[in-house]
Rosetta silent file (secondary structure, phi, psi, omega in degrees, C-alpha in Angstrom):
SEQUENCE: MQPFSESQSTAILLVCTAAAFLLPQSAAGEPENPERLWHLAPQTLRPGGAGSFDSVAVKDPSIVFFDGNWHLFYTARDEDHYTTGYVRAERLEELHRATRWELTKVRSKKERYGCAPQVFYFAPHKKWYLLFQNRDSNYQPMLCHNANISDASDWSTPEILLRKDSPQKWIDFWIICDQHRAHLFYTEAHQGIMHRSTTLEKFPHAWGPAKQVFSDVHEAAHIYKVLGRPEYHMIYERNTPEGRCLGLAIAGTLEGPWRKVTDRYATGDGLQHAPTEKKWTEMVSHGEAIRSGYDQHLEYDPADGRWLIQGILRNQSHAPYPTLPWQLGIITDTSSQPIPTLQ
SCORE:     score description
SCORE:     0.000 S_00000001
   1 L     0.000  130.738 -177.637   25.910   27.690   49.151 S_00000001
   2 L   -75.450  138.247  176.271   22.635   29.269   50.284 S_00000001
   3 L   -66.007  151.613  177.570   19.483   27.199   49.698 S_00000001
   4 L   -69.992  144.223  173.677   16.988   28.540   47.147 S_00000001
   5 L   -73.003  167.133  179.958   13.997   30.381   48.532 S_00000001
   6 H   -60.396  -39.314 -179.495   10.503   29.037   47.837 S_00000001
   7 H   -68.913  -37.896  178.135    9.923   31.722   45.173 S_00000001
   8 H   -66.692  -39.768  179.655   13.277   30.966   43.478 S_00000001
   9 H   -63.133  -41.006  179.395   12.516   27.219   43.443 S_00000001
  10 H   -64.186  -41.214  179.802    9.130   27.842   41.848 S_00000001
  11 H   -63.649  -43.093  179.890   10.704   30.036   39.137 S_00000001
  12 H   -62.961  -41.349  179.320   13.344   27.402   38.339 S_00000001
  13 H   -61.197  -41.755  179.659   10.677   24.715   38.099 S_00000001
  14 H   -64.932  -41.475  179.132    8.661   26.806   35.633 S_00000001
  15 H   -63.470  -44.748 -178.318   11.722   27.501   33.477 S_00000001
  16 H   -65.988  -38.326  179.370   12.715   23.817   33.380 S_00000001
  17 H   -65.112  -43.201  178.414    9.158   22.728   32.565 S_00000001
  18 H   -63.878  -39.419 -178.988    8.938   25.204   29.685 S_00000001
  19 H   -64.276  -35.303 -179.320   12.339   24.116   28.381 S_00000001
  20 H   -61.781  -34.827  179.201   11.230   20.502   28.323 S_00000001
  21 H   -72.825  -23.337 -178.703    8.459   21.405   25.882 S_00000001
  22 H   -89.152  -16.634 -179.382   10.953   23.185   23.629 S_00000001
  23 L   -73.264  156.475  170.110   13.481   20.341   23.517 S_00000001
  24 L   -55.235  154.355 -174.934   13.422   17.662   20.798 S_00000001
  25 L   -56.182  -40.473 -177.902   11.181   14.772   21.801 S_00000001
  26 L   -63.341  -37.713  180.000   14.102   12.457   22.548 S_00000001
  27 L   -71.542  -25.097  179.336   15.648   15.031   24.934 S_00000001
  28 L   -88.177    3.959  176.753   12.306   15.449   26.696 S_00000001
  29 L    97.456    2.595  178.528   12.120   11.703   27.314 S_00000001
  30 L  -106.468  150.973 -179.470    9.879   10.747   24.366 S_00000001
  31 L   -68.177  140.620  175.690   10.991    8.602   21.390 S_00000001
  32 L   -76.323  154.055  173.868   11.951   10.449   18.232 S_00000001
  33 L  -136.154   69.666 -174.302   10.184    9.697   14.939 S_00000001
  34 L   -71.508  164.004  175.610   12.428   11.336   12.344 S_00000001
  35 L   -60.180  129.477  179.052   11.792   11.389    8.614 S_00000001
  36 L   -80.474  151.054  179.960   12.865    8.046    7.148 S_00000001
  37 L  -106.461  142.241 -175.628   15.299    7.958    4.248 S_00000001
  38 E  -134.968  135.510  171.704   14.718    5.854    1.155 S_00000001
  39 E   -83.702  126.446  179.177   16.887    4.923   -1.813 S_00000001
  40 E   -97.408  114.554  178.194   14.985    5.516   -5.023 S_00000001
  41 E   -84.800  165.043  173.778   15.906    3.033   -7.757 S_00000001
  42 E   -59.913  164.307 -175.565   15.287    3.624  -11.471 S_00000001
  43 E   -57.371  138.551  173.769   11.805    2.828  -12.748 S_00000001
  44 E   -85.929  -37.799  178.662   10.713   -0.803  -12.623 S_00000001
  45 E  -146.069  130.396  178.328    7.863   -0.297  -15.089 S_00000001
  46 L  -112.588  163.331  174.295    7.069    2.652  -17.325 S_00000001
  47 L   -55.599  152.098 -179.370    4.003    3.304  -19.499 S_00000001
  48 L   -78.356 -174.365 -177.821    3.946    1.344  -22.755 S_00000001
  49 L   -75.002  171.216  179.900    4.238    2.620  -26.272 S_00000001
  50 L   -56.615  134.481  179.233    1.681    4.633  -28.211 S_00000001
  51 L    86.743   -5.769 -179.967   -1.507    2.681  -28.816 S_00000001
  52 L   -81.861  166.070 -179.078   -0.851    0.167  -26.016 S_00000001
  53 L   -72.378  -11.629  177.911   -3.337   -0.576  -23.240 S_00000001
  54 L  -127.338   41.305 -173.824   -0.976    1.120  -20.734 S_00000001
  55 L   -72.495  -24.451 -176.218    0.277    4.007  -22.873 S_00000001
  56 L   -96.640  -44.907 -173.751   -0.517    6.775  -20.345 S_00000001
  57 E  -155.286  151.634  168.071    0.194    5.281  -16.910 S_00000001
  58 E  -126.815  129.370 -170.324    1.093    2.175  -14.908 S_00000001
  59 E  -155.149  178.680  175.229    0.011    2.296  -11.257 S_00000001
  60 E    51.051   60.880 -173.070   -1.434    0.436   -8.217 S_00000001
  61 E   -78.314  149.689  166.935    1.088   -2.441   -8.216 S_00000001
  62 E  -138.041  127.441 -168.511    0.722   -5.855   -6.588 S_00000001
  63 E  -139.716  141.541  173.836    3.729   -8.146   -6.837 S_00000001
  64 E  -139.164  155.579  172.879    4.879  -11.618   -5.708 S_00000001
  65 E  -107.554  122.334 -176.695    7.914  -13.786   -6.387 S_00000001
  66 E  -150.714  134.603  173.584    6.945  -17.353   -7.318 S_00000001
  67 L    53.835   43.137  174.076    8.556  -20.196   -9.255 S_00000001
  68 L    81.533    6.244 -178.710   11.606  -18.166  -10.286 S_00000001
  69 E  -135.765  149.596  166.688    9.719  -15.113  -11.549 S_00000001
  70 E   -86.019  128.764  179.834    8.415  -11.796  -10.328 S_00000001
  71 E  -113.728  114.769 -174.959    4.715  -11.528  -11.157 S_00000001
  72 E  -115.522  124.921  174.073    3.470   -7.951  -11.309 S_00000001
  73 E  -112.832  143.894 -173.401   -0.179   -6.931  -11.633 S_00000001
  74 E  -157.442  159.383  170.748   -1.046   -3.273  -12.067 S_00000001
  75 E   -78.541  129.359  178.675   -3.632   -0.717  -13.129 S_00000001
  76 E  -110.982  143.201  178.274   -3.057    0.292  -16.738 S_00000001
  77 E  -130.243  125.872  169.250   -4.288    3.500  -18.308 S_00000001
  78 L  -107.150 -158.668 -176.558   -4.554    4.327  -21.997 S_00000001
  79 L   -66.213  -21.807 -171.809   -6.231    7.389  -23.502 S_00000001
  80 L  -129.602  -21.530 -169.020   -9.701    6.211  -22.490 S_00000001
  81 L  -133.935  153.209  165.388   -9.730    3.292  -20.038 S_00000001
  82 E  -101.874  122.889  177.350   -8.422    1.894  -16.777 S_00000001
  83 E  -133.065 -175.511 -179.226   -7.680   -1.820  -17.136 S_00000001
  84 E  -113.891  129.734  179.452   -5.469   -4.415  -15.424 S_00000001
  85 E  -109.916  161.785  178.759   -2.052   -5.399  -16.752 S_00000001
  86 E  -142.959  139.033  177.527    0.287   -8.296  -15.988 S_00000001
  87 E  -149.279  148.573  177.775    4.009   -8.764  -16.599 S_00000001
  88 E  -140.613  152.711  178.033    6.600  -11.252  -15.319 S_00000001
  89 E  -163.366  160.659 -179.756   10.367  -11.575  -15.377 S_00000001
  90 L   -71.913  -29.832 -179.141   13.149  -13.351  -13.497 S_00000001
  91 L  -126.575  146.223  179.275   14.598  -10.063  -12.224 S_00000001
  92 H   -56.859  -36.854 -176.985   12.897   -6.854  -11.158 S_00000001
  93 H   -68.769  -13.429 -177.821   15.171   -4.910  -13.487 S_00000001
  94 H   -96.889   -6.768 -173.740   13.843   -6.910  -16.460 S_00000001
  95 H   -61.626  -37.315 -175.480   10.141   -6.240  -15.949 S_00000001
  96 H   -70.401  -15.350  178.537   10.048   -3.121  -18.116 S_00000001
  97 H  -100.355   -6.267 -174.538   11.377   -5.119  -21.083 S_00000001
  98 L   -81.298  163.264  176.849    9.104   -8.157  -20.632 S_00000001
  99 L   -63.947  138.783  179.484    5.900   -8.979  -22.520 S_00000001
 100 E  -112.482  141.933  177.491    2.806   -7.298  -21.086 S_00000001
 101 E  -120.346  137.209  166.498   -0.697   -8.732  -21.048 S_00000001
 102 E   -88.323  126.130  179.174   -3.999   -6.941  -20.575 S_00000001
 103 L   -84.923   92.677 -170.092   -6.228   -9.139  -18.404 S_00000001
 104 L   -69.839  -20.436  177.743   -9.409   -8.675  -20.400 S_00000001
 105 L   -79.624  -19.384 -179.101  -11.603  -10.654  -17.971 S_00000001
 106 L   -83.708   95.443 -171.932  -10.696   -8.315  -15.111 S_00000001
 107 L  -165.044  166.526  169.281  -13.322   -5.672  -15.686 S_00000001
 108 L   -69.990  159.100  177.762  -16.688   -4.228  -14.715 S_00000001
 109 L   -71.264  -28.519 -174.079  -19.721   -5.991  -16.096 S_00000001
 110 L   -99.833  -11.948 -176.428  -20.889   -2.842  -17.851 S_00000001
 111 L  -156.561  168.722  179.049  -17.604   -1.386  -19.097 S_00000001
 112 L   -82.712   82.120 -177.973  -13.913   -2.011  -19.724 S_00000001
 113 L  -148.406  125.750  172.034  -12.717   -1.105  -16.260 S_00000001
 114 L  -152.685  132.844 -165.932  -10.692   -3.041  -13.681 S_00000001
 115 E  -148.296  156.747  172.892   -8.460   -1.314  -11.179 S_00000001
 116 E    54.336   61.642 -177.771   -6.231   -1.587   -8.061 S_00000001
 117 E   -74.472  154.116  167.635   -5.435   -5.329   -8.166 S_00000001
 118 E  -135.062  129.754 -179.251   -4.135   -7.432   -5.286 S_00000001
 119 E  -115.548  141.812  174.768   -2.749  -10.931   -5.916 S_00000001
 120 E  -161.035  156.940  176.519   -2.155  -13.741   -3.398 S_00000001
 121 E   -97.233  123.979  179.054   -2.138  -17.535   -3.221 S_00000001
 122 E   -98.731   99.492 -172.262   -4.871  -18.978   -0.987 S_00000001
 123 L   -57.370  -40.135  179.897   -3.335  -22.235    0.203 S_00000001
 124 L   -58.549  -29.791  178.907   -6.569  -23.878    1.487 S_00000001
 125 L   -98.342  -10.068 -175.381   -8.010  -23.718   -2.055 S_00000001
 126 L    55.046   45.738 -179.270   -4.677  -24.200   -3.876 S_00000001
 127 E  -138.913  152.293  168.033   -5.592  -21.237   -6.086 S_00000001
 128 E   -87.741  138.667  176.055   -4.330  -17.789   -6.911 S_00000001
 129 E  -118.624  142.709  175.487   -6.819  -15.014   -6.275 S_00000001
 130 E  -123.038  114.332  178.917   -6.906  -11.586   -7.875 S_00000001
 131 E   -98.921  138.077  178.940   -8.930   -8.957   -6.027 S_00000001
 132 E  -155.387  173.259  177.633   -9.804   -5.708   -7.790 S_00000001
 133 E  -109.371  140.237  168.609  -12.410   -2.952   -7.916 S_00000001
 134 E  -106.952 -177.492 -176.309  -14.982   -2.393  -10.616 S_00000001
 135 L  -108.251    5.431  177.061  -17.059    0.738  -11.106 S_00000001
 136 L   -68.373  143.526  178.564  -20.497   -0.854  -10.746 S_00000001
 137 L    51.936   41.746  179.073  -22.578    0.585   -7.863 S_00000001
 138 L    58.985   48.437  177.420  -19.945    3.283   -7.230 S_00000001
 139 L    79.580  126.947  175.046  -17.137    0.709   -6.912 S_00000001
 140 E  -139.848  154.493  175.700  -17.410   -2.846   -5.607 S_00000001
 141 E   -81.056  135.789  178.271  -14.819   -5.546   -4.844 S_00000001
 142 E  -122.777  153.710 -176.687  -14.494   -8.319   -7.426 S_00000001
 143 E  -140.296  134.256  171.576  -12.566  -11.581   -7.208 S_00000001
 144 E  -133.746  165.718 -174.840  -11.303  -14.056   -9.791 S_00000001
 145 E  -136.720  165.548 -174.840   -9.036  -17.094   -9.481 S_00000001
 146 E  -158.745  136.382  176.429   -6.454  -19.048  -11.437 S_00000001
 147 L   -78.794  -21.463 -175.778   -4.594  -22.321  -10.848 S_00000001
 148 L  -131.354  106.498 -176.410   -1.525  -21.017  -12.727 S_00000001
 149 L   -61.535  -25.678 -177.844   -0.412  -17.456  -12.063 S_00000001
 150 L   -77.645  -13.790 -177.561    1.714  -17.460  -15.222 S_00000001
 151 L   -93.495   97.535 -175.882   -1.285  -18.093  -17.505 S_00000001
 152 L   -68.194  -16.921 -177.301   -2.683  -14.646  -18.191 S_00000001
 153 L   -93.665   -3.467 -170.120   -5.587  -16.096  -20.198 S_00000001
 154 L  -107.649   15.701  174.839   -6.868  -18.489  -17.522 S_00000001
 155 L   -70.995  140.467 -177.613   -8.309  -16.143  -14.910 S_00000001
 156 L   -70.310  164.798  172.977  -11.918  -17.016  -14.077 S_00000001
 157 L   -64.157  126.024 -175.057  -14.881  -14.790  -14.780 S_00000001
 158 L   -63.412  147.630  174.258  -14.914  -12.314  -11.857 S_00000001
 159 E  -123.096  152.416  178.163  -17.579  -12.534   -9.183 S_00000001
 160 E   -67.879  125.199  177.780  -18.703   -9.889   -6.718 S_00000001
 161 L   -74.611  -40.783 -174.495  -16.907  -10.428   -3.427 S_00000001
 162 L  -157.591  126.549  178.044  -19.276   -8.237   -1.417 S_00000001
 163 L   -80.458  141.099 -177.172  -22.245   -6.118   -2.443 S_00000001
 164 L   -61.522  136.362  177.181  -22.208   -2.544   -1.231 S_00000001
 165 L  -128.916   21.266  172.380  -24.339   -1.921    1.835 S_00000001
 166 L  -144.541  154.051 -174.573  -23.518    1.744    2.452 S_00000001
 167 L   -77.965  -16.554 -175.904  -23.911    4.795    0.190 S_00000001
 168 L   -71.321  159.748  177.608  -20.325    6.043    0.541 S_00000001
 169 L   -70.788  132.545  172.740  -17.647    5.364   -2.045 S_00000001
 170 E  -105.729  145.587 -178.729  -15.552    2.235   -1.433 S_00000001
 171 E  -157.564  152.197  171.176  -12.074    1.942   -2.919 S_00000001
 172 E    59.506   78.376 -176.443   -8.813   -0.065   -2.783 S_00000001
 173 E   -87.463  148.165 -172.982   -9.764   -3.495   -1.444 S_00000001
 174 E  -149.227  133.245  178.824   -7.293   -5.702    0.409 S_00000001
 175 E  -120.868  135.929  173.609   -7.404   -9.244    1.825 S_00000001
 176 E  -145.457  146.655 -177.169   -5.081  -10.793    4.402 S_00000001
 177 E  -119.734  146.113  166.015   -5.563  -13.943    6.513 S_00000001
 178 L  -102.488 -157.986 -175.007   -4.475  -15.054    9.948 S_00000001
 179 L   -75.087  -13.957 -173.897   -4.649  -18.666   11.162 S_00000001
 180 L  -127.147  -26.734 -172.466   -8.439  -18.685   11.478 S_00000001
 181 E  -137.139  156.806  170.185  -10.047  -15.908    9.456 S_00000001
 182 E   -99.799  139.002 -174.206   -9.812  -13.913    6.253 S_00000001
 183 E  -122.477  130.676  178.760   -9.874  -10.134    6.705 S_00000001
 184 E  -110.004  129.383  175.817  -11.069   -7.562    4.180 S_00000001
 185 E  -121.335  148.092  173.262   -9.973   -3.920    4.371 S_00000001
 186 E  -160.786  163.053  178.663  -11.028   -0.981    2.201 S_00000001
 187 E   -97.386  133.418  178.806  -11.246    2.800    2.297 S_00000001
 188 E  -113.203  127.797  176.146  -14.666    4.406    2.606 S_00000001
 189 L    58.255   29.648 -179.348  -15.317    7.971    1.428 S_00000001
 190 L    50.953   41.533 -178.951  -11.556    8.649    1.180 S_00000001
 191 L  -148.174  -54.825 -174.701  -11.441    8.924    4.958 S_00000001
 192 E  -108.337  145.212  175.145  -11.996    5.779    7.032 S_00000001
 193 E   -95.973  123.114 -176.563  -10.492    2.309    6.779 S_00000001
 194 E  -102.352  150.447 -178.596  -13.162   -0.366    7.119 S_00000001
 195 E  -131.704  137.259  171.217  -12.679   -3.971    8.264 S_00000001
 196 E  -138.303  163.701  177.291  -14.761   -7.127    7.773 S_00000001
 197 E  -149.299  163.261  174.594  -13.900  -10.792    8.218 S_00000001
 198 E  -146.332  166.652  178.015  -15.036  -14.330    7.448 S_00000001
 199 E   -76.686  156.402  176.613  -13.799  -17.791    8.385 S_00000001
 200 L   -61.528  -33.790 -178.884  -11.210  -19.515    6.227 S_00000001
 201 L   -67.508  -32.094 -177.378  -13.725  -22.308    5.633 S_00000001
 202 L   -95.332   -8.693 -179.574  -16.327  -19.889    4.224 S_00000001
 203 L   -57.260  135.711    9.166  -13.905  -17.692    2.249 S_00000001
 204 L   -99.753   31.649 -177.643  -14.639  -15.880   -0.046 S_00000001
 205 L  -113.774  178.975  171.022  -18.232  -15.670    1.237 S_00000001
 206 L    60.969   46.570  176.980  -20.099  -14.751    4.449 S_00000001
 207 L   -72.633  138.401 -179.393  -18.343  -11.487    5.278 S_00000001
 208 L   -78.189 -175.577 -178.776  -19.399   -9.959    8.571 S_00000001
 209 L   -68.424  156.253 -179.041  -20.475   -6.376    9.277 S_00000001
 210 L   -81.561  145.450  174.389  -18.152   -3.462    8.606 S_00000001
 211 E  -138.966  131.846  176.275  -16.301   -1.656   11.379 S_00000001
 212 E   -76.463  127.805 -177.031  -14.120    1.430   10.994 S_00000001
 213 E  -116.507   -6.184 -179.743  -10.685    0.703   12.427 S_00000001
 214 E  -161.109  161.153 -177.687   -8.720    3.766   11.305 S_00000001
 215 L  -146.518  177.303  177.378   -9.363    7.275    9.955 S_00000001
 216 L    62.132   49.964  174.995   -7.841   10.343    8.320 S_00000001
 217 L  -125.546  168.980  174.977   -6.508    8.584    5.222 S_00000001
 218 L   -98.750  -47.981 -179.698   -6.929    9.180    1.507 S_00000001
 219 E  -177.232 -174.395  167.274   -6.884    5.595    0.174 S_00000001
 220 E    57.823   59.495  172.559   -4.808    2.434   -0.363 S_00000001
 221 E   -84.331  117.180  179.458   -4.622    0.713    3.032 S_00000001
 222 E  -119.337  130.341 -170.213   -2.302   -2.296    2.639 S_00000001
 223 E  -121.147  137.910 -176.888   -1.768   -4.638    5.570 S_00000001
 224 E  -136.120  149.435  171.154    1.059   -7.122    6.179 S_00000001
 225 E   -84.671  129.290  178.071    2.114   -9.653    8.794 S_00000001
 226 E   -73.633  127.789 -177.440    5.545   -8.811   10.216 S_00000001
 227 L   -62.737  125.315  174.313    7.899  -11.743    9.650 S_00000001
 228 L    79.979    3.334  179.935    8.789  -13.494   12.912 S_00000001
 229 L  -136.238  146.470  176.197    6.656  -11.273   15.180 S_00000001
 230 L   -78.072   69.361 -170.572    3.001  -11.344   16.312 S_00000001
 231 L  -153.599  149.115  179.861    2.437   -7.957   14.746 S_00000001
 232 E  -125.576  144.152  176.376    0.804   -6.351   11.704 S_00000001
 233 E  -114.619  135.848  174.437    1.733   -3.214    9.769 S_00000001
 234 E  -113.418  123.564  172.341   -0.741   -1.061    7.892 S_00000001
 235 E  -102.621  130.580 -179.728    0.506    1.242    5.157 S_00000001
 236 E  -133.692  156.911 -176.760   -1.963    3.929    4.121 S_00000001
 237 E  -104.050  139.071  174.001   -1.846    6.811    1.663 S_00000001
 238 E  -120.459  148.093  179.156   -2.319   10.480    2.459 S_00000001
 239 E  -113.649   99.750 -173.363   -2.832   13.318   -0.021 S_00000001
 240 E  -106.722  168.275  175.472   -1.058   16.373    1.362 S_00000001
 241 L   -58.550  -26.616  178.375   -0.243   19.816   -0.093 S_00000001
 242 L   -83.742   -8.439 -179.171    3.302   18.509   -0.642 S_00000001
 243 E   122.063 -178.099 -178.706    2.001   15.478   -2.544 S_00000001
 244 E   -72.105  144.385  175.392    1.176   11.837   -1.911 S_00000001
 245 E  -152.535  168.691 -178.552    2.930   10.020    0.932 S_00000001
 246 E  -110.949  138.749  172.339    2.579    6.862    3.013 S_00000001
 247 E  -107.584  168.984 -177.080    1.737    6.552    6.690 S_00000001
 248 E  -134.611  134.366  172.157    2.267    3.592    9.022 S_00000001
 249 E  -132.146  157.082 -177.784    0.118    2.047   11.766 S_00000001
 250 E  -132.726  155.575  178.521    0.680   -1.131   13.801 S_00000001
 251 E  -155.661  158.100  177.539   -1.503   -3.658   15.636 S_00000001
 252 L   -87.027  -21.293  175.847   -1.200   -6.969   17.426 S_00000001
 253 L  -138.285  161.346 -178.689   -4.208   -8.463   15.623 S_00000001
 254 L   -69.959  -23.806  176.038   -5.928   -7.712   12.361 S_00000001
 255 L   -72.947  -16.343 -177.021   -9.064   -6.627   14.210 S_00000001
 256 L    96.348 -167.794    5.651   -6.994   -3.932   15.935 S_00000001
 257 L   -71.898  147.303  179.338   -6.812   -1.657   17.737 S_00000001
 258 L   -95.190  132.667 -179.781   -4.542    0.058   15.238 S_00000001
 259 E  -112.872  125.825  178.624   -2.027    2.571   16.569 S_00000001
 260 E   -68.493  131.287  172.249   -0.622    5.291   14.329 S_00000001
 261 E   -93.762  -49.509 -179.899    3.171    5.373   14.173 S_00000001
 262 E  -165.011  147.126  171.132    3.551    8.229   11.694 S_00000001
 263 E   -85.079   -4.426 -175.285    1.763    9.948    8.817 S_00000001
 264 E  -127.483   51.921  178.488    5.159   10.415    7.141 S_00000001
 265 E   -66.317  -44.904  176.848    6.551    6.895    6.903 S_00000001
 266 E  -139.942  119.195 -177.147    7.627    7.407    3.276 S_00000001
 267 L  -130.099  164.777  176.593    7.532   10.827    1.641 S_00000001
 268 H   -62.291  -32.909 -179.748    8.938   12.505   -1.423 S_00000001
 269 H   -67.870  -22.757 -179.226   11.254   14.553    0.774 S_00000001
 270 H   -89.541    1.059 -177.650   12.836   11.341    2.094 S_00000001
 271 E   -82.220  132.836  175.869   13.762    9.982   -1.346 S_00000001
 272 E  -126.958  146.838  179.292   17.447    9.837   -2.287 S_00000001
 273 L  -142.009  160.363 -179.913   18.976    8.663   -5.538 S_00000001
 274 L   -64.788  145.484 -179.228   22.431    8.204   -7.010 S_00000001
 275 L   -57.849  -27.155 -178.870   23.913   11.331   -8.664 S_00000001
 276 L   -83.132   -6.680 -177.544   24.133    9.434  -11.955 S_00000001
 277 L  -105.400  148.967  179.683   20.413    8.568  -11.887 S_00000001
 278 L   -90.187  130.644  178.868   17.530   10.815  -12.842 S_00000001
 279 L   -73.151  122.617 -174.718   14.886   11.371  -10.185 S_00000001
 280 L  -106.504  -10.029  176.252   11.583   10.195  -11.652 S_00000001
 281 L  -144.063  147.180  172.089    9.235   10.807   -8.699 S_00000001
 282 L  -120.892   16.624  177.323    8.792   13.315   -5.888 S_00000001
 283 L  -134.357  156.397  176.633    5.812   11.469   -4.419 S_00000001
 284 L  -124.363  110.164 -171.406    5.309    8.102   -2.739 S_00000001
 285 E  -133.163  145.241  170.968    1.950    6.612   -3.632 S_00000001
 286 E    46.669   65.440 -176.509    0.126    3.237   -3.425 S_00000001
 287 E   -84.583  139.100  172.770    2.968    1.125   -2.014 S_00000001
 288 E  -119.530  126.379 -179.525    3.100   -2.689   -2.126 S_00000001
 289 E   -66.621  146.406  165.705    5.677   -4.443    0.059 S_00000001
 290 L   -76.739  104.532 -170.136    8.184   -6.830   -1.442 S_00000001
 291 L   -75.704  158.933  175.290    6.801   -9.798    0.484 S_00000001
 292 L   -80.297  -22.590  178.387    8.700  -12.631    2.118 S_00000001
 293 L  -139.077 -157.930 -178.132    6.240  -15.139    0.647 S_00000001
 294 L  -138.959    2.163 -175.266    3.256  -15.219   -1.673 S_00000001
 295 E   -89.827 -170.427 -171.523    0.403  -16.802    0.282 S_00000001
 296 L   -69.427   -9.667  179.837   -2.610  -15.367    2.088 S_00000001
 297 L   -81.655  -16.577  174.631   -0.635  -14.407    5.207 S_00000001
 298 L    50.721   52.674  179.000    1.140  -11.565    3.354 S_00000001
 299 E   -78.894  145.448  173.414    4.317  -11.695    5.428 S_00000001
 300 E  -146.754  161.410 -177.372    7.057   -9.134    4.936 S_00000001
 301 L  -110.932  107.031  179.497   10.320   -8.234    6.646 S_00000001
 302 L   -60.061  -24.312  177.616   10.572   -4.561    7.726 S_00000001
 303 L   -68.094  -25.267  174.758   14.336   -5.033    8.043 S_00000001
 304 L   -77.694  -47.975  169.232   14.370   -5.598    4.272 S_00000001
 305 L    59.315   48.091  176.034   12.160   -2.549    3.773 S_00000001
 306 E  -113.428  135.127 -179.512   11.550   -2.592    0.019 S_00000001
 307 E  -131.360  138.581  171.792    8.369   -1.165   -1.499 S_00000001
 308 E   -96.308  117.853 -173.967    7.119   -1.004   -5.062 S_00000001
 309 E  -121.202  165.182  166.896    5.417    2.378   -5.426 S_00000001
 310 E  -102.433  148.564 -178.154    3.795    4.543   -8.048 S_00000001
 311 E  -155.668  160.189  171.921    5.184    8.016   -8.535 S_00000001
 312 L  -148.505  165.994  173.255    5.284   11.210  -10.561 S_00000001
 313 L   -81.014  154.752 -177.628    7.101   14.536  -10.336 S_00000001
 314 H   -61.377  -36.697 -178.404    5.327   17.455   -8.681 S_00000001
 315 H   -74.202   -5.017  175.203    5.268   19.471  -11.889 S_00000001
 316 H   -96.857   -5.797 -167.754    3.402   16.594  -13.570 S_00000001
 317 L   -90.722    2.793 -174.456    0.670   16.429  -10.949 S_00000001
 318 L   -96.306   -3.901  178.381   -1.506   19.373  -11.996 S_00000001
 319 L   -78.369  166.562  174.196   -3.084   17.748  -15.061 S_00000001
 320 L   -54.735  141.204 -171.614   -6.449   15.917  -14.922 S_00000001
 321 H   -54.786  -42.384 -178.720   -6.010   12.699  -12.932 S_00000001
 322 H   -63.132  -14.724 -178.976   -6.692   10.264  -15.819 S_00000001
 323 H  -100.758    0.239 -177.013   -3.806   11.810  -17.768 S_00000001
 324 L   -67.788  132.764 -173.959   -1.158   11.645  -15.015 S_00000001
 325 L   -86.815   62.533 -179.037    1.893    9.664  -16.227 S_00000001
 326 L   -60.070  142.543  174.342    2.355    7.356  -13.209 S_00000001
 327 E  -129.535  166.451 -178.135    5.352    5.024  -13.211 S_00000001
 328 E  -117.647  142.131  177.626    6.418    2.194  -10.886 S_00000001
 329 E  -163.419  166.581 -176.599    9.684    1.753   -9.023 S_00000001
 330 E   -94.023  134.670  166.373   11.361    0.341   -5.913 S_00000001
 331 E  -116.206  141.980 -177.713   12.233    2.358   -2.807 S_00000001
 332 E  -122.275  129.890 -178.835   14.467    0.810   -0.118 S_00000001
 333 E   -69.710  119.277  178.360   14.508    1.911    3.514 S_00000001
 334 L  -113.131   12.614 -178.056   18.002    3.157    4.407 S_00000001
 335 L   -68.533  144.898  178.693   17.079    4.676    7.789 S_00000001
 336 L   -81.445  -23.498 -177.121   19.301    3.814   10.731 S_00000001
 337 L   -88.717  130.192  179.480   16.447    3.888   13.225 S_00000001
 338 L   -70.432  160.079  175.630   14.245    0.753   13.417 S_00000001
 339 L   -71.526  135.280  177.392   10.485    0.914   13.103 S_00000001
 340 L   -57.932  149.290  179.377    8.787    1.023   16.530 S_00000001
 341 L  -120.273  170.453  176.245    7.210   -2.257   17.653 S_00000001
 342 L   -79.221  -18.009 -175.461    4.406   -3.211   20.002 S_00000001
 343 L   -83.221    0.000    0.000    6.792   -5.177   22.211 S_00000001
């Protein structure tokens, strides 16, 4: 066989290099990141009946399992107001039939408004905390506490967690702790994810300066400790032409740096449901992990991969936002490919 000439070798090299760019990422030597598949279960919670405090929508869920019950906190919408609701049941499938309470203390000082709750048990204080946003000063984080999560009437009068010190809109507040500090995350101007922290001894006071740790999001950054690994996952929401979806980023510490894994971690296109079940959402919005515990460390197991989300159908999404009929339900990760890790 005759050896290739220099010109022939150069041509072959160019062809092979071009082909590498046209191959799927895995064939070109890079890891694939395919669309994940999710089983969509029937609704966990639907809007209440006419005249109820959650007659239009139930959204923004935060859920823990404690003392034999699932405790679900959520944003409730009636014809005029956003408030905070609470429901509990022994099984997830029973929540939609259980008694619902409006948490009347969870509100702005000037109006009946309380939204986007997050619940967790802060072990150093032996108290449950409920974090939410009010509408004072263009949204601020508020915090109240309770010794008994089951007592819907015993939440304390809310106090401001942190006064706004920038003119941009803040939204969707989130607290998670490591072994030494408490960390606060929120979305600023529907674009950047901001981070602050304080010591466990000073919590819930003395928050440090804000630092942007991530960008190009819409809202709802929720952060969890990966069970059994020194790693954190951030779920964030994007608002795309195809509808709401969740992205995923990972980090070795809560301070970051945060590395994007995918903007399409959970999408409407990845939802699958049984033929006998009616599809109730084509969007994946404001997801809360089914946690492994209930304390301030917010651990979850990605191998379990269950999320409580809010959703609607695409043909329902063109009405004014306060009238959108959001519902809540569980999606379960059925993808064969594991989530990438830092290790």
